[in-house]
C-alpha positions in Angstrom: 50.2 62.6 124.0 47.7 60.7 126.6 44.9 60.7 123.8 44.7 59.0 120.6 42.1 59.2 117.9 41.5 56.4 115.4 39.2 57.4 112.1 37.1 55.5 110.0 40.0 55.6 107.1 42.5 54.3 109.4 39.7 51.8 110.4 39.2 50.7 107.0 42.7 50.9 106.2 43.7 47.9 108.7 41.1 45.9 107.8 40.9 44.9 111.4 38.5 41.6 112.5 37.7 43.3 115.8 37.8 46.2 117.6 40.6 44.9 119.9 42.9 44.6 116.9 42.2 48.4 116.1 43.3 49.3 119.6 46.7 47.4 119.6 48.7 49.4 117.5 48.5 52.6 119.6 51.4 53.1 122.4 50.6 51.9 125.3 47.9 49.7 124.6 47.7 45.9 124.4 45.4 43.1 124.1 45.2 40.1 126.4 43.4 37.1 126.2 42.2 34.2 124.0 41.9 34.0 120.3 38.0 35.4 120.1 36.6 38.4 121.2 34.7 37.2 123.7 38.0 36.5 125.4 39.8 39.6 125.0 40.8 42.5 126.8 42.0 46.0 126.6 45.2 46.5 128.5 46.2 50.3 128.9 49.4 50.6 130.5 49.1 47.6 132.3 45.7 48.3 133.3 43.3 45.7 132.1 39.7 44.9 132.8 36.0 46.6 132.8 37.2 47.3 136.3 40.0 49.9 135.3 39.4 50.5 131.6 36.1 51.9 130.4 34.4 51.0 127.2 31.8 53.3 125.9 29.8 53.0 122.5 27.4 56.3 121.1 28.4 57.4 125.4 27.0 54.5 126.5 28.9 52.4 129.3 29.5 49.0 128.5 30.1 47.3 132.2 29.5 43.4 131.5 31.9 41.6 133.6 32.2 37.6 134.3 34.7 35.0 135.5 37.1 34.2 133.1 35.5 36.5 130.2 36.8 38.8 128.2 35.4 42.7 128.2 32.1 42.2 126.5 32.6 44.3 123.5 31.6 43.0 120.3 30.8 46.0 118.4 32.0 45.3 114.3 34.6 47.7 113.4 32.7 48.4 110.0 30.2 50.3 112.1 32.3 52.5 113.7 33.0 56.3 112.8 36.2 56.7 114.9 37.4 55.4 118.6 39.4 57.9 121.1 41.5 56.3 123.5 42.2 57.6 126.6 45.6 56.9 128.2 45.3 57.0 132.2 42.5 58.9 134.4 40.0 61.4 132.7 37.6 63.6 134.0 36.0 63.7 130.8 35.6 59.7 130.6 33.7 59.4 134.2 34.4 57.2 137.2 35.9 54.0 137.1 38.6 54.9 134.2 41.4 54.4 136.5 44.0 53.2 133.6 42.0 54.7 130.7 39.2 54.4 128.2 38.5 53.4 124.7 35.3 55.3 123.4 33.4 54.6 120.5 31.1 56.4 117.8 29.5 54.6 115.0 28.7 55.5 111.6 25.2 57.1 110.8 24.4 57.8 107.2 25.7 61.1 107.2 28.9 59.7 107.2 28.3 57.5 103.8 26.5 59.9 101.7 27.8 63.2 100.1 25.7 66.3 100.3 23.9 66.0 97.4 23.0 62.1 97.8 19.5 61.0 99.5 20.2 57.1 99.5 23.1 54.7 99.3 24.3 50.9 99.8 27.2 49.2 100.7 28.1 45.4 100.1 31.4 44.2 101.8 32.8 40.8 101.4 35.9 39.8 103.2 37.9 36.4 103.4 40.8 35.2 105.9 42.9 32.5 104.6 44.1 31.4 108.2 40.8 30.7 109.8 38.9 30.5 106.2 36.8 33.6 107.6 33.9 34.6 105.3 32.8 38.0 106.3 29.5 39.5 104.5 28.4 43.0 105.2 25.1 45.2 104.1 24.5 48.6 104.7 21.1 50.5 103.3 21.1 54.3 104.5 19.6 57.2 103.2 17.8 61.0 104.1 14.7 60.5 104.6 13.8 64.2 104.5 15.9 67.1 104.9 16.0 66.5 109.1 16.6 63.2 109.2 18.9 60.4 108.4 18.7 56.1 108.8 21.0 54.2 108.6 20.6 49.7 108.9 23.8 47.9 108.3 23.8 43.9 108.8 27.5 42.1 109.2 28.1 38.2 109.5 31.3 36.2 110.1 31.5 32.6 109.8 35.3 30.8 110.7 36.8 27.3 111.1 39.2 26.7 113.6 43.0 29.1 113.8 45.9 28.0 112.1 48.9 28.1 113.9 52.2 26.5 113.5 52.8 24.1 111.0 49.4 24.0 109.5 48.1 23.0 112.9 44.6 23.6 113.8 43.7 25.1 117.1 40.7 23.1 118.5 37.5 25.0 119.5 38.4 28.1 118.2 35.6 28.5 114.9 33.1 31.1 115.2 30.2 32.6 113.8 28.8 36.0 114.5 25.9 38.7 113.6 26.2 42.0 114.3 23.9 45.0 113.6 23.5 48.8 113.7 20.2 50.7 113.4 20.4 54.3 113.7 18.2 57.3 113.1 19.0 60.9 113.6 16.6 64.0 113.8 17.8 67.8 113.4 14.8 69.9 114.5 16.8 73.0 114.5 20.4 73.6 113.4 21.5 73.7 116.8 19.7 70.2 118.3 20.3 66.7 117.2 19.0 64.0 118.4 19.8 60.2 117.6 18.4 57.0 118.6 20.5 54.2 117.4 20.7 50.1 118.7 23.8 48.2 118.5 23.8 44.3 118.5 25.8 41.5 118.7 25.1 37.5 118.5 27.5 34.4 118.9 27.2 30.8 118.9 26.3 28.4 120.0 29.9 27.7 119.2 32.5 24.8 121.2 35.1 26.8 123.2 37.0 26.7 126.2 35.0 28.0 129.3 38.0 30.0 129.8 38.0 32.5 127.2 40.9 34.7 128.5 43.2 31.9 127.7 44.4 29.6 124.8 43.7 26.2 127.1 40.8 24.4 128.7 42.2 24.0 132.0 39.7 25.8 133.8 36.3 24.5 133.4 37.1 22.3 130.1 35.4 23.1 127.1 31.6 24.4 126.7 28.9 25.4 123.9 28.9 29.2 124.3 26.1 31.6 123.1 26.5 35.6 123.5 23.7 38.3 122.9 24.6 41.4 123.4 22.3 44.7 122.8 22.9 48.5 123.6 20.1 51.3 122.8 21.2 54.5 122.8 19.2 57.8 123.0 21.5 61.0 122.7 21.4 64.9 122.2 23.2 67.5 121.5 22.7 71.3 121.7 25.0 73.4 120.3 23.3 77.2 119.6 26.4 78.8 118.1 27.6 80.3 121.7 31.1 79.5 122.7 30.3 79.4 126.2 27.5 76.8 125.8 27.2 73.1 124.6 24.9 70.6 126.0 25.0 66.9 125.7 23.3 63.5 127.1 22.9 60.0 126.6 20.6 57.8 128.0 21.1 54.2 127.4 20.7 50.4 128.2 22.7 47.9 128.0 22.2 44.1 128.4 24.7 41.0 127.5 23.1 37.6 128.1 26.1 35.0 127.9 25.1 31.0 128.1 27.8 28.1 128.7 26.4 25.0 128.3 28.6 21.7 129.0 27.6 18.8 127.4 28.8 15.3 128.7 29.1 12.8 126.1 31.5 11.3 123.1 33.9 14.3 121.9 32.2 16.7 124.5 33.9 18.1 127.5 
C-alpha cells in the first residue's frame, strides 16, 4: 500500500533517537544526509528535500529550507502519537507533495491517561553507548476539568562525538538539544474539539560542518551552529455524528532561526 501509519507503541518499541530513524524502516523510505538531525532529509522513492516531500506536524507545514541543510524537522519521537507516511502524490496532503509526505501528530494528555485518571507524570532516562548520549524527558499531564486536558513535556539530549570504525571518533559530531511540547485541549461539546499546542526545539551552539548534508567539511568548513525552532498550532475538529459532515481546520505559525558562526583562530575553521 502507498500509506503506512506508525503508532506510538511502535515508536516507543524502536527507541529511535530522531523522527528520521522512525521513518527509515518503512518500505520505499530512506534517510539522506549527515549524522545529525539538522542534516537529514526524508527520501521517498527517490524524492528528497522539502520541495518534493512535505512534513506536517499537527496539520502545520514545516517548510524551512537552506543550502546544504536538512529538512528542518526536529520533533522528538517521544512526543509523537503517530506518523503517517504517504508514498507518492496525495490529494489529501496538499500542494507540493510530489514524492510523498510525512505527517506527524503529537501526543495529548488523553493518550497517557486512563479514563478514570486525572493527573499523571512520566520520567524517562536513556543512554546511547556509541556517542555517550544522555536522554532525559519529563512529562506532566492531566485533566483540569472534564472537558479540558493539558500536557507539558520537556526533553534534553547531550552527546559526545559519534564512534565509527576501529573506535575512531567522528570529529565535530557531538550535540546538545532541547525539545518541548505544550498542548491544551478543550472539548466544549461531544462533537467539537479545540487544541492549542506549541512544539519547540533548540540546539547548540555546536561545532559542526557547515555542509550538514554530508559527513565532511569540504563545503564551507566548520561553523558553530545554533538552531531555534518553534511551531504554534490551533486546530479544531467538528464531527456532529452525521456521516456526510466532518470539518477540520488548522491555523499555524512556524519559525526556524538558524545561526552559523565561523570563528578564525587556533583549532577553529
